[in-house]
Backbone as XML, in Angstrom:
<?xml version="1.0"?>
<chain id="A" units="angstrom">
  <residue number="1" name="MET">
    <atom name="N" x="-9.400" y="-9.158" z="-3.263"/>
    <atom name="CA" x="-9.316" y="-8.596" z="-2.903"/>
    <atom name="C" x="-7.802" y="-9.426" z="-1.236"/>
  </residue>
  <residue number="2" name="ALA">
    <atom name="N" x="-6.855" y="-8.445" z="-1.592"/>
    <atom name="CA" x="-6.217" y="-9.110" z="-0.656"/>
    <atom name="C" x="-5.379" y="-8.640" z="0.508"/>
  </residue>
  <residue number="3" name="THR">
    <atom name="N" x="-4.105" y="-8.299" z="1.390"/>
    <atom name="CA" x="-4.326" y="-8.620" z="2.461"/>
    <atom name="C" x="-2.978" y="-8.218" z="2.656"/>
  </residue>
  <residue number="4" name="THR">
    <atom name="N" x="-2.475" y="-7.402" z="3.893"/>
    <atom name="CA" x="-1.043" y="-6.446" z="3.683"/>
    <atom name="C" x="-0.748" y="-7.684" z="4.279"/>
  </residue>
  <residue number="5" name="ALA">
    <atom name="N" x="-0.444" y="-9.115" z="4.220"/>
    <atom name="CA" x="0.565" y="-9.479" z="3.414"/>
    <atom name="C" x="1.904" y="-10.017" z="2.021"/>
  </residue>
  <residue number="6" name="ASP">
    <atom name="N" x="0.572" y="-9.124" z="1.222"/>
    <atom name="CA" x="0.290" y="-9.185" z="0.155"/>
    <atom name="C" x="1.257" y="-8.361" z="-0.302"/>
  </residue>
  <residue number="7" name="ILE">
    <atom name="N" x="1.316" y="-6.935" z="0.170"/>
    <atom name="CA" x="2.024" y="-5.690" z="-0.498"/>
    <atom name="C" x="3.650" y="-6.391" z="-0.913"/>
  </residue>
  <residue number="8" name="ARG">
    <atom name="N" x="4.479" y="-5.881" z="-1.834"/>
    <atom name="CA" x="5.444" y="-5.720" z="-1.964"/>
    <atom name="C" x="5.632" y="-4.361" z="-2.732"/>
  </residue>
  <residue number="9" name="ASN">
    <atom name="N" x="7.305" y="-4.362" z="-2.749"/>
    <atom name="CA" x="7.256" y="-2.572" z="-3.838"/>
    <atom name="C" x="6.646" y="-2.570" z="-5.461"/>
  </residue>
  <residue number="10" name="GLY">
    <atom name="N" x="6.265" y="-1.401" z="-5.762"/>
    <atom name="CA" x="5.926" y="-1.046" z="-7.128"/>
    <atom name="C" x="4.645" y="-2.021" z="-7.178"/>
  </residue>
  <residue number="11" name="LEU">
    <atom name="N" x="3.849" y="-2.519" z="-5.998"/>
    <atom name="CA" x="2.460" y="-3.213" z="-6.640"/>
    <atom name="C" x="2.017" y="-1.509" z="-6.706"/>
  </residue>
  <residue number="12" name="CYS">
    <atom name="N" x="0.510" y="-1.743" z="-6.971"/>
    <atom name="CA" x="0.085" y="-0.462" z="-7.403"/>
    <atom name="C" x="-1.513" y="-1.361" z="-6.748"/>
  </residue>
  <residue number="13" name="ILE">
    <atom name="N" x="-2.426" y="-0.129" z="-5.693"/>
    <atom name="CA" x="-3.494" y="-0.770" z="-5.208"/>
    <atom name="C" x="-4.443" y="0.704" z="-5.193"/>
  </residue>
  <residue number="14" name="ASN">
    <atom name="N" x="-5.859" y="0.450" z="-4.899"/>
    <atom name="CA" x="-6.681" y="1.539" z="-4.781"/>
    <atom name="C" x="-7.089" y="1.670" z="-3.618"/>
  </residue>
  <residue number="15" name="HIS">
    <atom name="N" x="-6.537" y="3.172" z="-3.223"/>
    <atom name="CA" x="-6.759" y="3.818" z="-1.724"/>
    <atom name="C" x="-7.869" y="4.335" z="-1.944"/>
  </residue>
  <residue number="16" name="ASN">
    <atom name="N" x="-9.162" y="4.282" z="-1.436"/>
    <atom name="CA" x="-9.627" y="5.861" z="-0.971"/>
    <atom name="C" x="-9.881" y="6.432" z="-2.429"/>
  </residue>
  <residue number="17" name="GLY">
    <atom name="N" x="-10.041" y="5.040" z="-3.391"/>
    <atom name="CA" x="-10.787" y="5.682" z="-4.130"/>
    <atom name="C" x="-9.775" y="6.392" z="-5.608"/>
  </residue>
  <residue number="18" name="GLU">
    <atom name="N" x="-9.124" y="5.950" z="-5.347"/>
    <atom name="CA" x="-7.493" y="6.962" z="-6.002"/>
    <atom name="C" x="-6.548" y="5.925" z="-5.933"/>
  </residue>
  <residue number="19" name="PRO">
    <atom name="N" x="-6.012" y="5.322" z="-7.357"/>
    <atom name="CA" x="-5.031" y="4.408" z="-7.373"/>
    <atom name="C" x="-3.237" y="4.565" z="-6.738"/>
  </residue>
  <residue number="20" name="TRP">
    <atom name="N" x="-2.868" y="3.822" z="-6.317"/>
    <atom name="CA" x="-1.567" y="3.964" z="-5.316"/>
    <atom name="C" x="-0.298" y="3.061" z="-5.679"/>
  </residue>
  <residue number="21" name="LYS">
    <atom name="N" x="0.746" y="4.016" z="-6.029"/>
    <atom name="CA" x="2.203" y="2.843" z="-6.193"/>
    <atom name="C" x="2.958" y="2.580" z="-4.250"/>
  </residue>
  <residue number="22" name="ILE">
    <atom name="N" x="2.658" y="1.668" z="-4.158"/>
    <atom name="CA" x="3.474" y="1.726" z="-2.923"/>
    <atom name="C" x="5.158" y="1.600" z="-3.712"/>
  </residue>
  <residue number="23" name="GLU">
    <atom name="N" x="5.895" y="2.667" z="-2.835"/>
    <atom name="CA" x="7.147" y="2.816" z="-3.527"/>
    <atom name="C" x="7.716" y="2.134" z="-1.968"/>
  </residue>
  <residue number="24" name="SER">
    <atom name="N" x="7.725" y="1.974" z="-0.758"/>
    <atom name="CA" x="8.457" y="1.219" z="0.544"/>
    <atom name="C" x="7.548" y="0.942" z="1.100"/>
  </residue>
  <residue number="25" name="PHE">
    <atom name="N" x="8.270" y="0.017" z="2.036"/>
    <atom name="CA" x="6.580" y="-0.964" z="2.887"/>
    <atom name="C" x="7.691" y="-1.355" z="3.282"/>
  </residue>
  <residue number="26" name="GLN">
    <atom name="N" x="7.558" y="-1.196" z="5.103"/>
    <atom name="CA" x="7.979" y="-2.048" z="6.756"/>
    <atom name="C" x="7.404" y="-2.523" z="7.384"/>
  </residue>
  <residue number="27" name="HIS">
    <atom name="N" x="7.632" y="-4.253" z="7.489"/>
    <atom name="CA" x="6.366" y="-4.621" z="8.453"/>
    <atom name="C" x="6.581" y="-4.336" z="9.544"/>
  </residue>
  <residue number="28" name="VAL">
    <atom name="N" x="6.071" y="-3.593" z="11.041"/>
    <atom name="CA" x="6.455" y="-3.933" z="12.291"/>
    <atom name="C" x="5.603" y="-5.042" z="13.285"/>
  </residue>
  <residue number="29" name="LYS">
    <atom name="N" x="6.134" y="-5.411" z="14.100"/>
    <atom name="CA" x="5.888" y="-6.344" z="14.629"/>
    <atom name="C" x="6.578" y="-5.377" z="16.617"/>
  </residue>
  <residue number="30" name="PRO">
    <atom name="N" x="5.215" y="-5.175" z="17.298"/>
    <atom name="CA" x="5.690" y="-4.576" z="18.263"/>
    <atom name="C" x="5.461" y="-5.197" z="19.848"/>
  </residue>
  <residue number="31" name="GLY">
    <atom name="N" x="6.243" y="-4.986" z="20.510"/>
    <atom name="CA" x="5.976" y="-5.679" z="20.999"/>
    <atom name="C" x="4.979" y="-5.715" z="21.990"/>
  </residue>
  <residue number="32" name="LYS">
    <atom name="N" x="4.162" y="-5.394" z="22.256"/>
    <atom name="CA" x="2.431" y="-4.876" z="22.295"/>
    <atom name="C" x="1.438" y="-4.149" z="21.112"/>
  </residue>
  <residue number="33" name="GLY">
    <atom name="N" x="1.240" y="-5.208" z="21.467"/>
    <atom name="CA" x="0.111" y="-4.238" z="19.897"/>
    <atom name="C" x="-0.281" y="-5.416" z="18.987"/>
  </residue>
  <residue number="34" name="PRO">
    <atom name="N" x="-0.720" y="-4.790" z="18.551"/>
    <atom name="CA" x="-1.220" y="-5.637" z="16.797"/>
    <atom name="C" x="-0.029" y="-5.059" z="15.795"/>
  </residue>
  <residue number="35" name="ALA">
    <atom name="N" x="0.335" y="-6.102" z="14.974"/>
    <atom name="CA" x="1.722" y="-5.801" z="14.360"/>
    <atom name="C" x="0.118" y="-5.074" z="13.039"/>
  </residue>
  <residue number="36" name="PHE">
    <atom name="N" x="1.623" y="-3.804" z="12.041"/>
    <atom name="CA" x="1.222" y="-3.276" z="11.491"/>
    <atom name="C" x="2.506" y="-2.943" z="10.006"/>
  </residue>
  <residue number="37" name="VAL">
    <atom name="N" x="1.858" y="-2.505" z="8.936"/>
    <atom name="CA" x="2.421" y="-2.891" z="7.923"/>
    <atom name="C" x="2.313" y="-0.813" z="8.001"/>
  </residue>
  <residue number="38" name="ARG">
    <atom name="N" x="4.176" y="-0.433" z="7.199"/>
    <atom name="CA" x="3.964" y="0.865" z="7.396"/>
    <atom name="C" x="4.095" y="1.312" z="5.920"/>
  </residue>
  <residue number="39" name="THR">
    <atom name="N" x="3.841" y="1.924" z="5.643"/>
    <atom name="CA" x="3.892" y="2.370" z="3.428"/>
    <atom name="C" x="4.366" y="3.903" z="3.195"/>
  </residue>
  <residue number="40" name="LYS">
    <atom name="N" x="4.846" y="3.894" z="2.549"/>
    <atom name="CA" x="4.908" y="5.279" z="1.660"/>
    <atom name="C" x="4.556" y="4.774" z="0.633"/>
  </residue>
  <residue number="41" name="ILE">
    <atom name="N" x="2.836" y="5.989" z="-0.374"/>
    <atom name="CA" x="2.639" y="5.133" z="-0.944"/>
    <atom name="C" x="2.182" y="6.333" z="-2.627"/>
  </residue>
  <residue number="42" name="ARG">
    <atom name="N" x="2.870" y="6.703" z="-3.056"/>
    <atom name="CA" x="2.304" y="7.697" z="-5.121"/>
    <atom name="C" x="1.363" y="7.543" z="-4.981"/>
  </residue>
  <residue number="43" name="ASN">
    <atom name="N" x="0.323" y="8.414" z="-5.631"/>
    <atom name="CA" x="-0.317" y="8.728" z="-5.681"/>
    <atom name="C" x="-0.247" y="8.902" z="-6.997"/>
  </residue>
  <residue number="44" name="LEU">
    <atom name="N" x="-0.835" y="8.230" z="-8.314"/>
    <atom name="CA" x="-0.745" y="7.760" z="-10.302"/>
    <atom name="C" x="-1.012" y="9.515" z="-10.279"/>
  </residue>
  <residue number="45" name="ASN">
    <atom name="N" x="-2.324" y="10.040" z="-9.613"/>
    <atom name="CA" x="-2.770" y="10.299" z="-10.409"/>
    <atom name="C" x="-2.809" y="11.898" z="-10.044"/>
  </residue>
  <residue number="46" name="THR">
    <atom name="N" x="-1.633" y="12.692" z="-9.289"/>
    <atom name="CA" x="-1.309" y="13.690" z="-8.517"/>
    <atom name="C" x="0.230" y="13.820" z="-8.158"/>
  </residue>
  <residue number="47" name="GLY">
    <atom name="N" x="0.686" y="12.360" z="-8.267"/>
    <atom name="CA" x="2.217" y="12.471" z="-7.964"/>
    <atom name="C" x="2.655" y="12.486" z="-5.783"/>
  </residue>
  <residue number="48" name="ARG">
    <atom name="N" x="1.518" y="13.021" z="-5.254"/>
    <atom name="CA" x="1.647" y="12.890" z="-3.721"/>
    <atom name="C" x="2.251" y="11.777" z="-3.056"/>
  </residue>
  <residue number="49" name="LEU">
    <atom name="N" x="3.367" y="11.968" z="-2.353"/>
    <atom name="CA" x="3.953" y="10.869" z="-1.251"/>
    <atom name="C" x="3.554" y="11.079" z="-0.268"/>
  </residue>
  <residue number="50" name="LEU">
    <atom name="N" x="2.860" y="9.691" z="0.511"/>
    <atom name="CA" x="1.295" y="9.897" z="1.624"/>
    <atom name="C" x="2.005" y="8.443" z="2.521"/>
  </residue>
  <residue number="51" name="ASP">
    <atom name="N" x="2.214" y="8.573" z="3.730"/>
    <atom name="CA" x="2.537" y="7.796" z="4.323"/>
    <atom name="C" x="1.600" y="7.467" z="5.580"/>
  </residue>
  <residue number="52" name="ASN">
    <atom name="N" x="1.211" y="6.040" z="5.549"/>
    <atom name="CA" x="-0.120" y="5.632" z="5.681"/>
    <atom name="C" x="0.813" y="4.323" z="6.426"/>
  </residue>
  <residue number="53" name="THR">
    <atom name="N" x="-0.557" y="4.160" z="7.114"/>
    <atom name="CA" x="-0.559" y="2.613" z="8.213"/>
    <atom name="C" x="-1.212" y="2.205" z="7.960"/>
  </residue>
  <residue number="54" name="PHE">
    <atom name="N" x="-0.619" y="0.482" z="7.024"/>
    <atom name="CA" x="-2.104" y="-0.492" z="7.665"/>
    <atom name="C" x="-1.891" y="-1.334" z="8.903"/>
  </residue>
  <residue number="55" name="THR">
    <atom name="N" x="-2.700" y="-1.749" z="9.163"/>
    <atom name="CA" x="-3.149" y="-2.829" z="10.332"/>
    <atom name="C" x="-3.026" y="-4.233" z="9.182"/>
  </residue>
  <residue number="56" name="SER">
    <atom name="N" x="-2.506" y="-5.037" z="10.322"/>
    <atom name="CA" x="-2.310" y="-6.193" z="9.629"/>
    <atom name="C" x="-3.699" y="-7.061" z="9.625"/>
  </residue>
  <residue number="57" name="GLY">
    <atom name="N" x="-3.614" y="-7.059" z="7.858"/>
    <atom name="CA" x="-5.362" y="-8.185" z="7.928"/>
    <atom name="C" x="-6.299" y="-7.513" z="7.146"/>
  </residue>
  <residue number="58" name="PHE">
    <atom name="N" x="-6.155" y="-5.576" z="6.692"/>
    <atom name="CA" x="-5.981" y="-5.548" z="6.504"/>
    <atom name="C" x="-6.564" y="-5.424" z="5.193"/>
  </residue>
  <residue number="59" name="LYS">
    <atom name="N" x="-7.540" y="-5.641" z="4.033"/>
    <atom name="CA" x="-7.975" y="-5.434" z="3.312"/>
    <atom name="C" x="-7.722" y="-4.353" z="1.941"/>
  </residue>
  <residue number="60" name="ILE">
    <atom name="N" x="-6.860" y="-5.148" z="1.055"/>
    <atom name="CA" x="-6.670" y="-3.455" z="-0.095"/>
    <atom name="C" x="-6.722" y="-4.494" z="-0.822"/>
  </residue>
  <residue number="61" name="ASP">
    <atom name="N" x="-6.960" y="-3.274" z="-1.577"/>
    <atom name="CA" x="-7.165" y="-3.766" z="-3.662"/>
    <atom name="C" x="-6.289" y="-3.431" z="-4.288"/>
  </residue>
  <residue number="62" name="ILE">
    <atom name="N" x="-6.361" y="-4.109" z="-5.357"/>
    <atom name="CA" x="-4.558" y="-4.584" z="-5.803"/>
    <atom name="C" x="-5.630" y="-4.113" z="-7.747"/>
  </residue>
  <residue number="63" name="ILE">
    <atom name="N" x="-4.422" y="-3.693" z="-8.038"/>
    <atom name="CA" x="-5.409" y="-3.073" z="-9.695"/>
    <atom name="C" x="-4.007" y="-3.268" z="-10.264"/>
  </residue>
  <residue number="64" name="ARG">
    <atom name="N" x="-4.661" y="-3.252" z="-11.808"/>
    <atom name="CA" x="-2.911" y="-3.202" z="-12.873"/>
    <atom name="C" x="-3.312" y="-2.014" z="-13.759"/>
  </residue>
  <residue number="65" name="ILE">
    <atom name="N" x="-2.251" y="-1.933" z="-13.219"/>
    <atom name="CA" x="-1.926" y="-0.472" z="-14.941"/>
    <atom name="C" x="-1.246" y="-0.890" z="-15.676"/>
  </residue>
  <residue number="66" name="GLU">
    <atom name="N" x="-2.008" y="-0.729" z="-16.647"/>
    <atom name="CA" x="-0.484" y="-0.833" z="-18.184"/>
    <atom name="C" x="0.258" y="1.045" z="-18.486"/>
  </residue>
  <residue number="67" name="ASN">
    <atom name="N" x="0.973" y="0.508" z="-19.109"/>
    <atom name="CA" x="1.500" y="2.073" z="-18.556"/>
    <atom name="C" x="1.985" y="1.818" z="-20.963"/>
  </residue>
  <residue number="68" name="ARG">
    <atom name="N" x="1.519" y="2.939" z="-21.445"/>
    <atom name="CA" x="1.786" y="3.831" z="-22.980"/>
    <atom name="C" x="3.166" y="3.865" z="-23.066"/>
  </residue>
  <residue number="69" name="LYS">
    <atom name="N" x="3.124" y="3.902" z="-24.580"/>
    <atom name="CA" x="4.571" y="3.130" z="-25.117"/>
    <atom name="C" x="4.635" y="4.316" z="-25.563"/>
  </residue>
</chain>
């Protein structure tokens, strides 16, 4: 298990039982309230792009993906 501090572009994660690849992320520290990470993630099965927000410290599952040659 990793946290939102480990998020990087190109990282593959398991979210809601499906594999997703992080296309881009932005760490946001608002003046009021807790910090959060705004991400754009792509579903590796369907190709769908999703805007998602993770609160700071949220636990994520990093998965390992191998490419076929």
